[in-house]
N, C-alpha and C positions, 0 to 999 in steps of 0.2 A: 797177483796182488800180494805186496808186500804187510807181514804182520808182523808188529813188536810182541814176542813172547814176553817178554816181561809187565807191555802195559797191563793196566787193567782191564779185564774182561768187561764185555760189554754184553748184558742180557744175560740170559740163561745159556752157559754153552752147551746144555746137556740137549738142546733143542735141535731136533732133525724131522728134515719133513721127508725122509725116504716113504714112510709108511703113507702118504700123501699122494708122491710120486706115482707109486705103484696101483696105488686106489684107482687115480685116475686114467692112466694107464691103459691099465687091465681093463678095468670098464669102458672107457670110451670106445677102446679095439671092439670088446662084444657088442656092445651097443650097434655100433657104426656098421660093424659086418653083417649083423643081422637085417640093418637099414638098406647095404649096398644090396645082398643077397634077394631081401622084395625086389628090390628096386630093376635088379637083370631078368628073375623073373616075370614080374611084371610087362615089362618092355621085349625082352627077348622071348616069353613064350605064351602069354596072354596076346600081347598088342602086336609080338612080331615085328616092331619098327625099333630096332636099338639104330639110336642116334650117335652124333662125335659129343655130343653133349653128358652120355652115358659113359665114352670110352674117355673123357677128359675127365668124370669126376670118380671115374677107376681108379685112375693114375694118379689123381689126385690124394684120393683113399690110401691107398698103398704107401707113396710119400708119408701120410701122414703116421700110418703103421711107424715108420721107420723115425718118425720122430720120438715118437712116445717110447721106441724102444733107446733110443741111442738115449734118451732121459734117461731112463732106468738105469741103462748102465751108469751112466754116469752121476746116478746116485752110489755107485758104489766106489768110486773114487772119488767123493769130496763133497759134489753139489748137493744141500740140502743138511749141510752140516754147517756147526759154528765152526769160524776158520781153526780155535786154539784146542778142540777136538778132536780137530785130524790127525788121525794116527801114520806112524812113518810109511805102513803098508799101500796107504791112501795114494801115493805116488810113486807105486810100482808101474811102469810104463803098460798101458792098456795095447797100446798096436806097437809095442816092440820097438819106440822110436828114442834113443838115446839124448838126454840131455849134455847141453856142453858140460865139461866139467864143474863142481864145485856149484853150481846153478841150484837154485832151491824154488826153480817153475816146474807145478805139478801140468805135466803134459798131458795129464789123463783126462783133467777135465776142460784142458783150453781143445783140446780134440776134439772133446763132445761139445763143446760152444759152437765150434767150428763147423760143424757137420750139423747142428741141431739151425745155423742161419741158412744154410744151403738150404738143407729138407722143407724147413716152415716157408721161405720164401716159395720154391718151386712148388710144395702143395697148395697153399693158400691161391697163387697166381691159378693154377689152374680149373679148382674148387669156382674160383669164381667167374673166371671164363664158361665153364660149365653152365655157372647160373644165366651168364649173358647169354651165352648161347640162345640157352630156351628161349629169354626174352625176345629173340629175334622169330621165334616160330609163336611165338605169342600173341604178338599185333603186327600184322603186315602192312601197318600205316607207314608211308614215306617219312614222317616224321619223327615219328617214335625208331624204325629204324636206324635213323642218323643219329639220335640220343643213345642207342645203345651203341654202337659202333664208337663214339664218340668216349664212351665210359671203357669199351674195351682197348682203347688206343692207351689210354689214363694206364688202366691195371697192366698189359705189357710191358709200357713205357717204366712202371713203379719195380714190377717183377726183372726186367733185365738188368735196373738199376740197381737193385738189391743184390741181385744174384752177383753181378762184375766185381760189387761192393765188397760181398763175401770173399770173395774169390781170388780178387789179386789185392785185398788188403796187405797180404803180406806175399813178397817176392823173392822166394816162393813162397808155396803156401804152408810149407811144412813148417818156417819160420814162425809162423803165429803160435804153435805149441811148442816150438825149441825155443826159440830167441824173441819174443812179443816185442822188445825193446829195441830192436835193431834197426838202424835208421835206415831200412828195406822194407819197414811196416809202418803202416800207420799211425801218428799218434793215436795216443790213449782221448787225447780231449778232440783230436779230429773224428775219432769215430764214435767217440759218445755221441759229436755233434749228429754226425750221418743218423745214426739209429733213431735220434730223436726227430729229426724233420722225417725219416722214414716212416716214425712210427705214429707220425700226424699224417700222411698223407694216407696212410692205410685207413684211417678212421675216415677220412672224405672218402675213400674211394666205398669204404664199407656202405656210409652212407647213401651216397648215388646208389649204387646196385640196390640196395634193399628200398629206397624211393622209386625204383622205373618203376614197377608195377600200378603204384596208387593211378596214374594220369591213364594207364592200358586196361584198367579194371572202369573207370569213372564213364568210357563212352560207351560200354557196353550194355545191354538190358537185362539185366540180373538182378531178382529181389536181393532185401536186403539179407537174408540169409545167407545165403548163397556168397553172396560180395563178404560177409562179416569172416564166414569159414574160410574164403581163399586169402582173405587180409590176414585174417590170425594167422596161417602158415608161413605168411611173408613175413609179417611181425616177429616170428623167434628171430629173423635178423638182427632184430632191437637186442637181444642177449648177446649175439656174438660182436656188436658194436660194444656194448659194455664190457667184455670182455678186453676186447682189443682197448679201450680204456684205461680199464684196470692193469693191463700188460703195461701200456706205457707210463702207467705211476710207476709201477716198478722198475722199470728200466732209467728211470730220470732217477731214481734214490741209489741204484748203483753206481753213479757219478760218485758220491761221497760217502760209498759204504765203507766200511772199515772189518773189523771182526766176524758183521753180521754179512759178508759180502757172498760167502754162498748160500745163506741160508734166502738170501731175498733174488739170487739168482734162480732158485727153485721155484721161488713162487712167479718170477716172470715168466718162466719156462714151462711152467703148470701150465698157466692162462694163455699161451700159446696153444696149448694142447687145447682147450677149452675151446678157446675162438674159433680153431681149426672144425674141431667135431660139430660146435653146433652148425657151423656154415656147410656141412660136409649132408645131415640132415634139413636143414634150409632146401638143399640142393635137390632132395632127394622127394620132400613131400607130396612134390606135385604127383610121383606117381605112385605111392604110397596111397595117394587118393582114390586109384580105381579098386583098389582090395577095401577101402570103407565103401566105396559107393556100393560094392558088393552086399557088405554085411550088415551094413549102418547109413543106408540111404539118406534117412529121413536128417544126417549132419548136413547136406547140401542141400536141403529141401524138397525132397521128392522122396516119394515113398515106394517100396520095393511090389505095393499089391499095383503099382499103377504100369509096371513094366510088363508087358507081355512075355509069354512064357520064353520066347526065343530074344527078348532082349534084357533079362535079367542081369548076364555077365556084363562088366563095362564095357568090353570089347564090341557090344552091339547098340551100346548109348551114343557113340558118337564116329568123327569120319574115318574110315579104314582107306587103305592107300588104293584097296582092290575095289570099294566102291559097289557093294553088291544090291541088287536090285529089291525094292520090297513090293509087294504086290496090294498091301493095304495101304488105301489112299491117305489115311488118317495119320500114318508116318509118316515124319519129313526126312531125308537124307539130307543131311548135315555138308554143305560143301565150302570149303575153307580152307586157306593155306597153312593152319595151325599143324606144327607137327608133333614132335616126340610124345610130347607130355600135355596136349591139349584136354585129356580127359577132364582135367578139374576146372574146365570152364566151356567145355560145351556139351553139355549132356541137351539130346535131341528131346522135343516137346513129344509127348504120346497122345496127348490130349490139346485141344486148340486152346483152350483154357489155362494152359500150364504156363506158366512165366520160362523163360529161358531167352538165351542168345537169340540174337536174329540175324545172325550172321552165318544164312545158311539157306538153301534152294531147293523148294519142294517140284518134285519130279513126280507125274502124274502119268501111269501108263494103260494104254487099254489092252485090256485082257482080248485075245480073241479063242478061236476054236483051235487054230493055225498058230504051233510053236516053231519059230526058228530057230535056227543052230544057236545062234547067237543068244537069246534068250534062255535057252535051255544050260547054254555055258555060265549066264549069270547067274542064275538059280543054284547052279552046282555046285560056285562058289560060294554064295551066299546061306547053303543050308551048309556046307564043309568050315565056315568060318563061325556059324552058331556053335555047330557041334563044337570044334575047336575051343570057342571060349566060353 
């Protein structure tokens, strides 16, 4: 961006977004680190059911940490400052990339911008895929699975388009921070148009993703308290959508920005991190509900006193892959194809008058004096599972 040093400054040139960049970056990194650690603990140690959605979420979170760190590094080299307040030291090459002789290009922040585009695209694409993978196991109905596959196709296509758009915007990519006005780079007008369209499609994709659970829950026989708790978790996705809309507004303002370009750029990047971190929390909330049901079960419409002593842990409340037998005929054994995060929606009825999901199969066993080897094996598995939970 070219700035006329003799022009009258627009706004307060002492404005600086560095504190906001570091505050948001460090705060969200710490918060989401705790969220992901709890998710892995629940899924890996309590449920012993780590799945593809967990792997996608962990990788997406790591990439998002890289996004926040890149933005914080960029704040050292001018991002978040008024253009007229930038010092000569801000233009010292961060990655030892030499500018063409006589060039006034700040290669440092351009390197950061290029890196943030790559990291943001990959991080958000993986986080959204994690959510969609969970949806596949949340509802086995054919038409809902096709709906999820359709949104997956859109998400993958948009992520690939954004990734390659950033990767080959300049050929070679180093021209982006050494000579972005080269004929081998996408023009500023075309680049601006590309990212504006990309922002709109991202918002549409977010809306589709966070609306998918609504028809899934509509057909389930849950009381309104449970439905409200579940929809409340996914309703947080509205915040992610709102963050995406605000980010898009800043992207549009960058097209006409002058001296305040780096300030608006910092705001845009901050909202990128907010959008991504909220999406990570929304995607991990179903797993965290297992802990909530252990210590505050009334939130999901149940009472801890209504669980038998061996079912106080969330692991004994819903389907496990090992399917341990239960001798009490009043207990039902959930039989469903729900997968890794079904704890949020599949609480098993302890009493016959308790409301719950009707997606279960009651198994009754006749207990005789003769114990077969198979029965004893199942009982051992059940006791081991209860002790572990």
